[in-house]
C-alpha positions as a Markdown table, in Angstrom:
| # | Residue | x | y | z |
|---|---|---|---|---|
| 1 | Met | 70.1 | 119.9 | 119.5 |
| 2 | His | 72.7 | 120.1 | 116.8 |
| 3 | Pro | 75.7 | 117.8 | 116.7 |
| 4 | Pro | 79.0 | 119.5 | 117.6 |
| 5 | Arg | 80.8 | 121.0 | 114.7 |
| 6 | Pro | 84.2 | 119.4 | 113.9 |
| 7 | Ser | 87.1 | 121.4 | 115.2 |
| 8 | Arg | 89.1 | 123.4 | 112.6 |
| 9 | Val | 92.3 | 122.1 | 114.2 |
| 10 | Ala | 91.1 | 118.5 | 113.5 |
| 11 | Glu | 90.4 | 119.5 | 109.9 |
| 12 | Tyr | 93.8 | 121.0 | 109.4 |
| 13 | Ala | 95.5 | 117.9 | 111.0 |
| 14 | Leu | 93.6 | 115.7 | 108.6 |
| 15 | Met | 94.6 | 117.8 | 105.6 |
| 16 | Ala | 98.3 | 117.7 | 106.8 |
| 17 | Asp | 98.1 | 113.9 | 107.1 |
| 18 | Asp | 96.6 | 113.7 | 103.6 |
| 19 | Leu | 99.3 | 115.9 | 102.2 |
| 20 | Ala | 102.1 | 113.9 | 103.9 |
| 21 | Glu | 100.7 | 110.7 | 102.6 |
| 22 | Trp | 100.5 | 112.1 | 99.0 |
| 23 | Leu | 104.0 | 113.5 | 99.2 |
| 24 | Leu | 105.4 | 110.2 | 100.4 |
| 25 | Ala | 103.6 | 108.2 | 97.8 |
| 26 | His | 104.6 | 110.5 | 94.8 |
| 27 | Cys | 108.0 | 112.0 | 95.8 |
| 28 | Pro | 109.4 | 110.0 | 98.7 |
| 29 | Leu | 113.1 | 110.9 | 98.3 |
| 30 | Ser | 112.4 | 114.7 | 98.1 |
| 31 | Thr | 110.0 | 114.6 | 101.0 |
| 32 | Leu | 112.3 | 112.7 | 103.3 |
| 33 | Thr | 115.3 | 114.8 | 102.3 |
| 34 | Ile | 113.5 | 118.1 | 103.0 |
| 35 | Leu | 112.1 | 116.8 | 106.3 |
| 36 | Thr | 115.6 | 115.6 | 107.3 |
| 37 | Leu | 117.2 | 118.9 | 106.4 |
| 38 | Leu | 114.5 | 120.7 | 108.5 |
| 39 | Val | 115.1 | 118.5 | 111.4 |
| 40 | Ile | 118.9 | 118.3 | 111.5 |
| 41 | Gly | 119.5 | 121.6 | 109.8 |
| 42 | Ser | 119.8 | 123.4 | 113.1 |
| 43 | Thr | 122.4 | 121.0 | 114.5 |
| 44 | Ile | 124.5 | 120.3 | 111.4 |
| 45 | Val | 125.6 | 123.0 | 108.9 |
| 46 | Val | 124.8 | 121.9 | 105.4 |
| 47 | Thr | 126.7 | 124.0 | 102.9 |
| 48 | Gln | 124.8 | 123.0 | 99.8 |
| 49 | Pro | 121.2 | 122.0 | 100.7 |
| 50 | Leu | 120.0 | 122.8 | 97.2 |
| 51 | Ala | 122.3 | 120.3 | 95.6 |
| 52 | Ile | 121.0 | 117.6 | 98.0 |
| 53 | Ile | 117.4 | 118.5 | 97.1 |
| 54 | Val | 118.2 | 118.4 | 93.4 |
| 55 | Ile | 119.7 | 114.9 | 93.7 |
| 56 | Ala | 116.7 | 113.7 | 95.6 |
| 57 | Ala | 114.3 | 115.3 | 93.0 |
| 58 | Leu | 116.3 | 113.4 | 90.2 |
| 59 | Gly | 115.9 | 110.2 | 92.2 |
| 60 | Asp | 112.1 | 110.8 | 92.5 |
| 61 | Ser | 111.9 | 111.5 | 88.7 |
| 62 | Thr | 113.7 | 108.3 | 88.0 |
| 63 | Ile | 111.3 | 106.4 | 90.3 |
| 64 | Ser | 108.3 | 108.0 | 88.7 |
| 65 | Leu | 109.6 | 107.2 | 85.2 |
| 66 | Met | 110.2 | 103.6 | 86.1 |
| 67 | Arg | 106.7 | 103.3 | 87.6 |
| 68 | Arg | 105.2 | 104.8 | 84.4 |
| 69 | Ile | 107.1 | 102.4 | 82.2 |
| 70 | Arg | 106.1 | 99.4 | 84.3 |
| 71 | Arg | 102.5 | 100.5 | 84.3 |
| 72 | Lys | 102.5 | 100.9 | 80.4 |
| 73 | Arg | 104.0 | 97.4 | 80.0 |
| 74 | Arg | 101.5 | 95.9 | 82.4 |
| 75 | Asp | 98.5 | 97.5 | 80.6 |
| 76 | Gln | 99.6 | 96.4 | 77.1 |
| 77 | Pro | 98.6 | 92.9 | 76.0 |
| 78 | Ser | 101.6 | 90.7 | 75.7 |
| 79 | Ala | 102.6 | 89.7 | 72.2 |
| 80 | His | 104.2 | 86.6 | 73.6 |
| 81 | Ala | 100.9 | 85.4 | 75.1 |
| 82 | Ala | 99.1 | 85.9 | 71.7 |
| 83 | His | 101.4 | 83.4 | 70.0 |
| 84 | His | 100.5 | 80.7 | 72.5 |
| 85 | Val | 96.7 | 80.9 | 72.3 |
| 86 | Pro | 95.2 | 77.3 | 71.8 |
| 87 | Ala | 93.5 | 76.8 | 68.5 |
C-alpha cells in the first residue's frame, strides 16, 4: 500500500505560513499595516489608506537600511582592534 498523499489544503496552508513569516521578517510595518486595514477597514472608514501604507513602507525601508548598515559594519574587520594586537 502507498502512503496517503498530503492534502493540497495542507500544502497551501504551509505556503501561506511561510509567506506570512517572510513578510513579517522582511517588511513588518507594511505587513501589519495592510492586515490591520483589512481587518478594521469594514468597521472604520479610512479616508487615505494609501498614505498610511506609504508611511509604513518608508518605515520598512528605514529598518532594512539600518539592518544592512549594521551587517556591513559587523562583517568588516575593526580598525580599532588592529591597533591593539599584541606584538
